[in-house]
C-alpha positions in Angstrom: 8.0 -18.0 -0.3 10.7 -18.9 -2.4 10.9 -14.8 -1.5 11.7 -15.4 2.4 14.3 -18.0 1.8 16.4 -15.9 -0.3 16.2 -13.4 2.3 17.5 -16.1 4.9 20.4 -17.0 1.8 21.0 -12.7 1.2 21.9 -12.3 5.1 23.5 -15.8 5.2 25.9 -14.0 2.6 26.3 -11.0 4.3 26.4 -12.4 7.4 29.9 -14.4 5.6 31.2 -11.4 5.2 30.6 -9.2 9.0 32.1 -12.7 10.9 35.8 -12.6 10.7 36.0 -9.0 11.3 36.8 -8.2 14.6 35.4 -6.2 17.3 36.6 -3.1 16.5 35.6 -2.8 12.9 32.1 -2.5 14.7 32.0 0.9 15.5 33.6 2.3 11.7 31.3 4.9 10.1 30.4 3.4 6.4 29.7 5.7 3.4 25.5 5.4 4.1 24.8 8.4 6.8 27.9 7.9 9.1 25.6 4.4 9.9 28.6 2.4 11.6 28.1 -1.5 10.9 26.2 -1.5 14.5 23.6 0.6 13.0 22.9 -1.1 10.3 22.8 -4.3 12.0 20.4 -3.4 14.8 17.7 -1.4 11.8 18.1 -4.9 9.9 17.5 -6.6 13.3 15.0 -4.3 14.6 12.6 -4.0 12.3 13.0 -8.0 11.0 11.3 -8.5 14.7 8.6 -6.2 13.7 8.1 -8.0 10.1 7.5 -10.8 11.7 5.4 -9.3 14.3 3.2 -7.8 11.6 2.8 -10.9 9.9 1.9 -13.6 13.4 1.5 -10.6 16.2 -0.4 -7.9 14.0 -1.9 -6.3 17.9 1.7 -6.5 19.5 3.1 -4.8 16.1 0.8 -1.6 16.3 2.1 -1.4 19.9 5.5 -1.8 19.1 5.7 0.7 16.7 4.4 2.9 18.7 7.2 3.0 20.5 9.0 2.9 18.0 7.8 6.4 16.6 8.1 7.9 20.2 11.4 7.0 20.7 12.4 8.0 17.3 10.9 11.9 17.8 12.3 12.0 21.0 16.3 10.4 20.2 16.1 10.0 16.4 16.1 7.3 14.2 19.1 5.1 14.8 19.1 5.8 18.0 16.2 4.7 19.0 16.2 0.9 17.9 19.9 1.0 19.5 17.3 1.1 22.6 14.6 -0.7 22.3 17.7 -3.7 21.7 18.8 -2.1 25.1 22.7 -1.3 24.0 22.8 -5.0 21.6 25.9 -3.9 19.8 29.5 -5.5 18.2 29.0 -9.3 18.6 26.4 -10.3 20.4 24.1 -7.6 17.4 25.6 -10.0 15.1 24.5 -13.4 16.4 21.2 -12.3 17.5 20.5 -11.0 14.3 21.4 -14.4 12.7 19.8 -16.3 15.2 16.3 -13.7 14.4 16.7 -14.1 11.0 16.8 -17.6 10.7 13.5 -18.3 13.1 11.4 -16.1 11.2 12.4 -17.7 8.0 9.9 -20.7 7.8 7.9 -18.8 9.4 7.3 -16.1 6.0 8.0 -20.1 3.7 4.1 -21.6 5.7 2.3 -17.8 5.3 -0.3 -16.9 2.3 2.0 -14.5 0.2 -1.6 -12.9 -0.1 -1.9 -12.2 3.8 -2.1 -8.5 4.3 0.1 -7.4 7.3 0.0 -4.4 8.7 3.5 -1.5 8.4 4.3 2.1 9.0 3.1 2.6 6.3 0.3 1.1 4.1 -0.9 -2.8 4.4 0.8 -4.8 2.3 1.4 -7.7 0.9 3.2 -11.1 3.8 5.1 -11.6 -0.5 5.5 -7.4 -0.1 6.8 -7.4 3.7 9.5 -10.4 2.9 10.4 -9.0 0.4 11.3 -5.5 1.5 13.5 -7.4 4.0 15.6 -8.8 1.6 15.9 -5.4 -0.7 17.1 -3.7 2.9 19.5 -6.3 3.6 21.1 -6.6 0.5 21.0 -2.2 0.4 22.7 -1.7 3.4 24.6 -5.1 3.0 27.0 -2.7 0.1 28.1 -0.4 2.8 29.8 -3.1 4.5 31.0 -4.5 1.4 32.0 -0.5 0.3 33.9 -0.6 3.9 35.4 -3.8 3.6 37.0 -3.3 0.0 35.3 -6.4 -1.2 33.2 -7.2 -4.6 30.0 -8.4 -3.1 29.3 -11.4 -5.6 25.6 -11.3 -5.6 23.1 -14.0 -6.9 19.3 -14.2 -9.0 18.0 -13.5 -6.3 18.5 -9.9 -6.8 15.4 -10.5 -9.4 13.5 -10.1 -6.0 15.1 -6.2 -5.8 15.0 -6.0 -9.4 10.4 -6.8 -10.4 10.2 -4.2 -6.5 12.1 -1.3 -8.6 10.0 -1.6 -11.2 6.7 -2.2 -9.5 7.4 1.0 -7.9 8.1 3.1 -11.1 4.4 6.2 -10.1 5.1 5.3 -6.6 9.0 7.0 -7.0 6.8 10.1 -8.2 3.7 9.5 -6.8 5.5 10.0 -3.3 6.8 13.5 -4.7 3.9 15.0 -5.5 4.9 14.1 -9.1 2.1 13.6 -12.4 3.3 10.0 -13.0 4.6 10.1 -16.7 4.1 8.4 -20.1 4.7 5.9 -21.0 6.0 3.0 -18.6 9.4 2.2 -20.0 10.7 -1.1 -20.8 13.1 -2.3 -18.6 16.5 -5.1 -20.4 18.2 -6.2 -17.2 21.0 -9.1 -17.2 20.7 -11.2 -14.1 24.1 -12.6 -11.9 23.9 -15.7 -13.9 23.6 -14.2 -18.1 20.3 -14.7 -17.7 18.1 -11.6 -19.4 15.0 -10.7 -16.9 12.7 -8.0 -19.4 9.6 -6.3 -18.1 7.6 -4.2 -20.1 7.4 -4.1 -23.7 10.3 -3.4 -25.6 10.6 0.0 -27.4 12.7 2.9 -27.7 10.8 5.1 -26.7 11.5 4.5 -23.3 14.0 1.6 -22.3 16.7 1.1 -19.7 19.5 -1.7 -20.0 21.9 -2.6 -17.6 23.2 -5.1 -15.5 20.3 -6.4 -12.5 23.2 -5.5 -9.8 23.8 -2.2 -11.2 19.3 -1.2 -11.6 19.5 -2.4 -8.2 22.2 -0.5 -7.3 20.2 2.7 -8.1 16.4 2.0 -7.4 17.6 1.5 -3.8 19.9 3.9 -4.0 23.3 3.4 -3.0 24.9 3.7 -6.7 23.8 7.6 -8.4 22.6 6.4 -12.0 25.9 8.3 -13.1 28.3 5.6 -11.3 27.0 2.9 -13.4 27.1 1.8 -16.5 23.1 1.9 -17.2 21.6 2.6 -20.4 18.4 4.8 -20.4 16.3 6.0 -23.6 14.1 8.8 -23.4 13.4 11.8 -21.1 10.7 9.6 -18.6 13.2 6.5 -18.0 16.4 9.6 -17.5 13.8 11.3 -15.3 13.2 8.3 -13.1 16.6 7.0 -13.0 18.0 9.9 -11.5 15.0 9.7 -8.1 14.3 6.2 -8.3 13.1 5.0 -4.9 12.0 1.9 -3.9 11.8 1.5 -0.5 8.8 3.1 2.1 8.9 6.7 3.8 10.0 9.6 2.8 11.6 11.1 -0.9 14.9 10.5 -0.8 17.6 12.1 -3.6 19.8 9.5 -3.8 23.7 9.9 -3.3 26.1 12.7 -5.2 27.8 11.2 -8.2 31.0 9.7 -6.7 30.3 9.6 -2.9 28.9 5.7 -2.7 31.8 3.4 -3.7 33.8 1.2 -2.6 37.0 1.7 -1.1 40.7 0.9 -2.8 41.5 -0.8 0.8 39.3 -2.1 2.6 38.9 -1.8 7.0 42.0 -1.8 8.4 
């Protein structure tokens, strides 16, 4: 699956940003729920391991996820990963995260894309599983780029995330126990390469136009649509972009306008 290599490449891009940092940087809070770089890497590393187990050792995945759920109920979301990783942090955490995503990439690349794998919610395909790892890496990476005040150089592999965003149009509403509105918006995005990506039938009744990067930011909730140049046409598209959520879990509201942004000074 090309998605597996795209996941690895996105992880490598983030590693390249993190590798030069001092050890003190790992404890600095980002604008995402005050998660530190350590918190982000623990989360990414832990759930990369879980996704790999779901593909290759499904029974062990069930056992390990039960441990996560029980511990999370006691100590919270972030602390559960910290404890289950034995407090791994700083440079050793960075190296462990990198070693593992490099190791797991060929296992997903060789898998049947349609193979069903277990997860916290409903089962999904192996292709959806590794795409979700790409999406999480990209989305949480945004917090780090923002903290460092670095402009991200995106590649066309974010098409996977944009496709996930389009495919979760209905999920966004169902997850909130709302009726799915019609029509499904037409989406026309400009890729980092300058290519045009389109989903649905061209329509002036319901559509979203703009940069693929900004669309991905909105569906991953790393930006409020008001902080982008995306254009929505029609009430359905406008409503969708105000609550879009391409990730699993309970309904989450996007950040308020102006809350998530790139630092003007960078990490000092």
